[in-house]
C-alpha positions as CSV (number, residue, x, y, z in Angstrom):
1,X,-10.1,6.7,-5.3
2,X,-7.4,4.8,-7.1
3,X,-8.7,1.5,-6.8
4,X,-5.7,-0.4,-8.3
5,X,-3.3,1.0,-6.0
6,X,-5.7,0.5,-2.8
7,X,-6.4,-3.1,-3.9
8,X,-3.1,-4.1,-4.4
9,X,-2.0,-2.6,-1.0
10,X,-4.7,-4.3,0.8
11,X,-4.7,-7.5,-0.8
12,X,-0.8,-7.7,-0.6
13,X,-0.9,-7.1,3.2
14,X,-3.5,-9.9,3.6
15,X,-1.7,-12.2,1.2
16,X,1.6,-11.8,2.8
17,X,0.0,-12.9,6.3
18,X,-2.0,-16.0,4.6
19,X,-5.3,-14.4,5.5
20,X,-8.3,-15.7,3.8
21,X,-10.3,-12.6,2.1
22,X,-12.7,-11.6,-0.6
23,X,-13.6,-8.4,-2.4
24,X,-17.2,-8.0,-1.6
25,X,-19.7,-5.2,-2.3
26,X,-20.1,-3.1,-5.6
27,X,-16.6,-3.4,-6.9
28,X,-16.9,-7.3,-6.5
29,X,-20.2,-7.0,-8.5
30,X,-18.5,-5.5,-11.6
31,X,-16.8,-8.9,-11.8
32,X,-20.2,-10.4,-12.5
33,X,-21.1,-7.7,-14.9
34,X,-23.0,-5.1,-13.1
35,X,-21.0,-1.6,-12.9
36,X,-22.5,0.7,-10.6
37,X,-20.6,3.9,-9.4
38,X,-18.5,3.3,-6.1
39,X,-16.5,5.4,-3.9
40,X,-14.9,2.5,-1.8
41,X,-13.6,-1.1,-1.5
42,X,-15.2,-3.6,0.7
43,X,-13.4,-6.6,2.0
44,X,-14.6,-9.9,3.9
45,X,-12.1,-11.2,6.2
46,X,-12.0,-13.5,9.3
47,X,-13.0,-11.9,12.3
48,X,-9.9,-12.9,14.2
49,X,-7.7,-10.4,12.0
50,X,-9.8,-7.3,12.9
51,X,-7.3,-5.9,15.1
52,X,-4.2,-6.5,12.9
53,X,-6.0,-5.1,9.7
54,X,-7.3,-2.2,11.6
55,X,-3.9,-1.4,12.8
56,X,-2.4,-1.9,9.4
57,X,-4.8,0.7,7.7
58,X,-4.2,3.4,10.7
59,X,-0.4,2.7,9.8
60,X,-1.1,3.9,6.3
61,X,-2.9,7.2,7.5
62,X,-6.6,5.7,7.2
63,X,-8.9,7.0,10.0
64,X,-11.2,4.3,11.5
65,X,-14.8,6.1,11.2
66,X,-16.6,3.0,12.6
67,X,-15.7,-0.3,14.2
68,X,-17.9,-3.1,15.7
69,X,-17.6,-6.7,16.0
70,X,-18.7,-7.4,12.4
71,X,-17.9,-4.1,10.5
72,X,-15.4,-1.2,10.4
73,X,-15.1,1.8,8.0
74,X,-11.9,3.7,7.1
75,X,-11.2,6.9,5.0
76,X,-8.1,8.3,3.9
77,X,-7.3,12.1,3.8
78,X,-5.8,11.8,0.5
79,X,-8.5,11.0,-2.1
80,X,-6.7,8.5,-4.1
81,X,-6.7,6.3,-1.0
82,X,-10.1,6.7,-0.6
83,X,-12.5,4.6,1.8
84,X,-12.3,1.0,2.6
85,X,-15.1,-0.8,4.3
86,X,-14.6,-4.2,6.1
87,X,-16.7,-7.2,6.9
88,X,-15.6,-9.4,9.8
89,X,-17.0,-13.0,9.4
90,X,-17.4,-15.7,12.1
91,X,-15.4,-18.8,11.6
92,X,-18.2,-21.0,10.2
93,X,-19.6,-18.1,7.6
94,X,-15.8,-17.4,6.7
95,X,-15.1,-21.1,6.1
96,X,-18.3,-21.5,3.8
97,X,-17.7,-18.2,2.0
98,X,-13.8,-18.6,1.4
99,X,-14.0,-22.4,0.2
100,X,-16.3,-21.0,-2.5
101,X,-14.3,-17.9,-3.6
102,X,-13.3,-17.6,-7.3
103,X,-10.4,-15.7,-8.9
104,X,-11.6,-12.8,-10.9
105,X,-9.8,-10.0,-12.7
106,X,-10.5,-6.2,-11.2
107,X,-8.4,-3.1,-11.6
108,X,-5.6,-4.9,-13.3
109,X,-5.2,-7.7,-10.7
110,X,-6.5,-11.0,-9.9
111,X,-8.8,-10.9,-6.8
112,X,-10.9,-13.1,-4.8
113,X,-14.6,-13.0,-5.0
114,X,-17.4,-14.7,-3.5
115,X,-20.1,-16.7,-5.4
116,X,-22.9,-14.4,-6.3
117,X,-25.2,-16.2,-3.8
118,X,-23.0,-15.1,-0.8
119,X,-22.6,-11.6,-2.3
120,X,-26.6,-11.7,-2.1
121,X,-26.3,-12.8,1.1
122,X,-24.8,-9.7,2.5
123,X,-26.7,-7.4,0.6
124,X,-30.0,-9.0,2.2
125,X,-28.4,-8.4,5.5
126,X,-27.6,-4.9,4.6
127,X,-31.4,-4.1,3.6
128,X,-32.3,-5.8,7.1
129,X,-29.8,-3.8,9.1
130,X,-30.3,-0.6,7.3
131,X,-33.8,-0.3,5.4
132,X,-32.8,2.9,3.8
133,X,-30.5,0.7,1.7
134,X,-33.4,-1.3,0.1
135,X,-33.6,0.5,-3.3
136,X,-29.9,0.0,-4.1
137,X,-29.6,-3.4,-2.7
138,X,-32.6,-4.7,-4.6
139,X,-31.4,-3.6,-7.9
140,X,-28.1,-5.6,-7.1
141,X,-30.1,-8.4,-6.2
142,X,-32.1,-8.1,-9.5
143,X,-28.9,-8.5,-11.3
144,X,-27.6,-11.5,-9.2
145,X,-30.7,-13.2,-9.7
146,X,-30.2,-13.1,-13.5
147,X,-26.8,-14.7,-13.5
148,X,-26.5,-17.9,-15.4
149,X,-26.5,-20.8,-13.1
150,X,-27.5,-18.9,-10.1
151,X,-29.2,-21.1,-7.3
152,X,-32.3,-19.2,-6.6
153,X,-33.4,-21.6,-3.8
154,X,-30.3,-20.5,-2.0
155,X,-30.9,-16.9,-2.3
156,X,-34.5,-17.3,-1.5
157,X,-33.2,-19.0,1.8
158,X,-31.2,-15.9,2.8
159,X,-34.3,-13.7,2.3
160,X,-36.1,-16.0,4.7
161,X,-33.4,-16.2,7.3
162,X,-33.7,-12.6,7.7
163,X,-37.4,-12.3,7.7
164,X,-37.4,-10.5,4.0
165,X,-39.4,-13.2,2.0
166,X,-41.9,-10.3,0.6
167,X,-38.8,-8.6,-1.0
168,X,-37.8,-11.9,-2.9
169,X,-41.3,-12.4,-4.2
170,X,-41.3,-8.6,-5.3
171,X,-38.0,-9.4,-7.3
172,X,-39.5,-12.5,-8.4
173,X,-42.5,-10.6,-9.8
174,X,-40.6,-8.2,-11.4
175,X,-38.1,-10.8,-13.3
176,X,-40.9,-12.8,-14.6
177,X,-42.9,-9.9,-15.7
178,X,-40.7,-9.2,-18.8
């Protein structure tokens, strides 16, 4: 996948329309020092732009593999265009997330990335929704919890919200056993 090309294409479209957005997922974690092999780009956008964004991606040749109120997945038949996953946020969540994004360098451009606590919330929700993702998400969460200045109480609150307090305790046990 040509991450720089796809990133510039999608971010350019969103910027032209004045749409709040953020790079999320594994690629966003690289801006916080965690490199992990990934084959896609993940974006968070307000829910109300879902139809327009999906239409745009399809106009570029992307096939929509899955679409729900909160998510969509798209793949392009040409390898360099790769896969794009989108998270559609309700108004309250979008307002909270986008007011705390920061500009970070990624793939030779500047992108907006959520604060680490919000990336953690997405990873915790992903574990709740698909327990098969637990090992991968826990590794990412372990990294997030070691970042300087991280609000561990906020992250613990997300674990509690989704009924995964035991997972938080497992991470804390592991992090303090060094």
